N, C-alpha and C positions, 0 to 999 in steps of 0.2 A: 308088508314091508317092502317088497320088491317094486310094487307100483309106486309107492311113495318115494322110494329112492330115485326112480326115473323122473318123477314129477319135480322133485327138489333139484336134481341135476339140470334139467331143462329150464327150470325157473331162474337159474343163474344168468342165463343169456337174455339180455334186454333187447338187443337188435337181432333181426332175422339172421339165422346162421344155418349152415349145413353141418349136421351133427351125425356121427355114428355112435349109437348107444349100445353098449355091450351088457348083457345080462345073462345070468345062469338060470333065469326063470323062463321055462317054456311057456308058462301061462301068460306072462307079459309079452314075450316075443311073438308067440302065436296069436295072441289076442289082437295085436296090431297087424302083423304081416299077413295073417290069414283073413283079416277083415272082420273078425268076430266082434270087436268092440264097436265098430261102425254099424254093424248089423244090429247089435243090442240097442245102440243109441236110436237107430231108425225105428226100432220096435218098442220105443218108449221104455227102454232098459229092461226088456224081457228077453230071456234066452229062448224061450218057446212060449206057447200059449199058457202054460201053467207056472213056469219057473222064472222068477226075477233074476236078472244078472247080478252076481255078487259084486260088491265094491263099486257100484254104479257111480258114486260120487267121485271116486278116484279115477275111474276110467274116463269120466267126463273131463276132469282136469287134464289128464294125459292127452286125450284127443284134442283139446283146445290148444295145448302147447305144440302138438304135432302140426296143427294148422298154422301156427305162427312161424315155425321153423321147418326146414326140410330135414326130417329125421329118418335115418336108417337104423333098423334094429338088427343086431347080430346076437345069436345065442352062443354062449361059451359053456362048456361043461364045468360045473362047480367042483371044487376040490380036486382039480386035475393038474395042478401045477402052474396055472396062470398067476403070475405075481400080482397083477392088478386085482384079479378076482379074489385071491386069498387075502389081500389087504382089505378089500371091501367087506369080506366076511368077518374079519377080525374087528373092524370098526363097528359093524352092525351088532355083533355079539356083545361088545363092550357097551355100546349105547343102550342095548336092551336091559343091561344090568343097572342102569342109572335109576336113582330114586325119583327123579322129577320128570317122569315121562308124561307127555300130554295125553289126555283122554281122547279116544276116537269116539266121539258122540254118535256118529252115524252107525258104527258097529255096536256100541253099547245099547243103543235105543231100538235095535231091530227086534 
């Protein structure tokens, strides 16, 4: 969900922008800032010789958007009083309760 949130946010910008993206997901922030996703991509979406990278389809989309824009990633602690983070959490929880959720075929077909 956190990867898709970043993808959807960056997809809103059609022209090249400088963007600071805040997330409470260490997985997402570290995946970009520590170069994990780029390494997985260069290794044909493998974490190591035996393990495929999880969510490769989403990581590819995120990396493509990061190439289009100048994106900085900042980690914020979840549920720690950040008004914006608390609002995003509430929106995500409410959206997950909706009946008409799209199917993640990449996840379902693995």
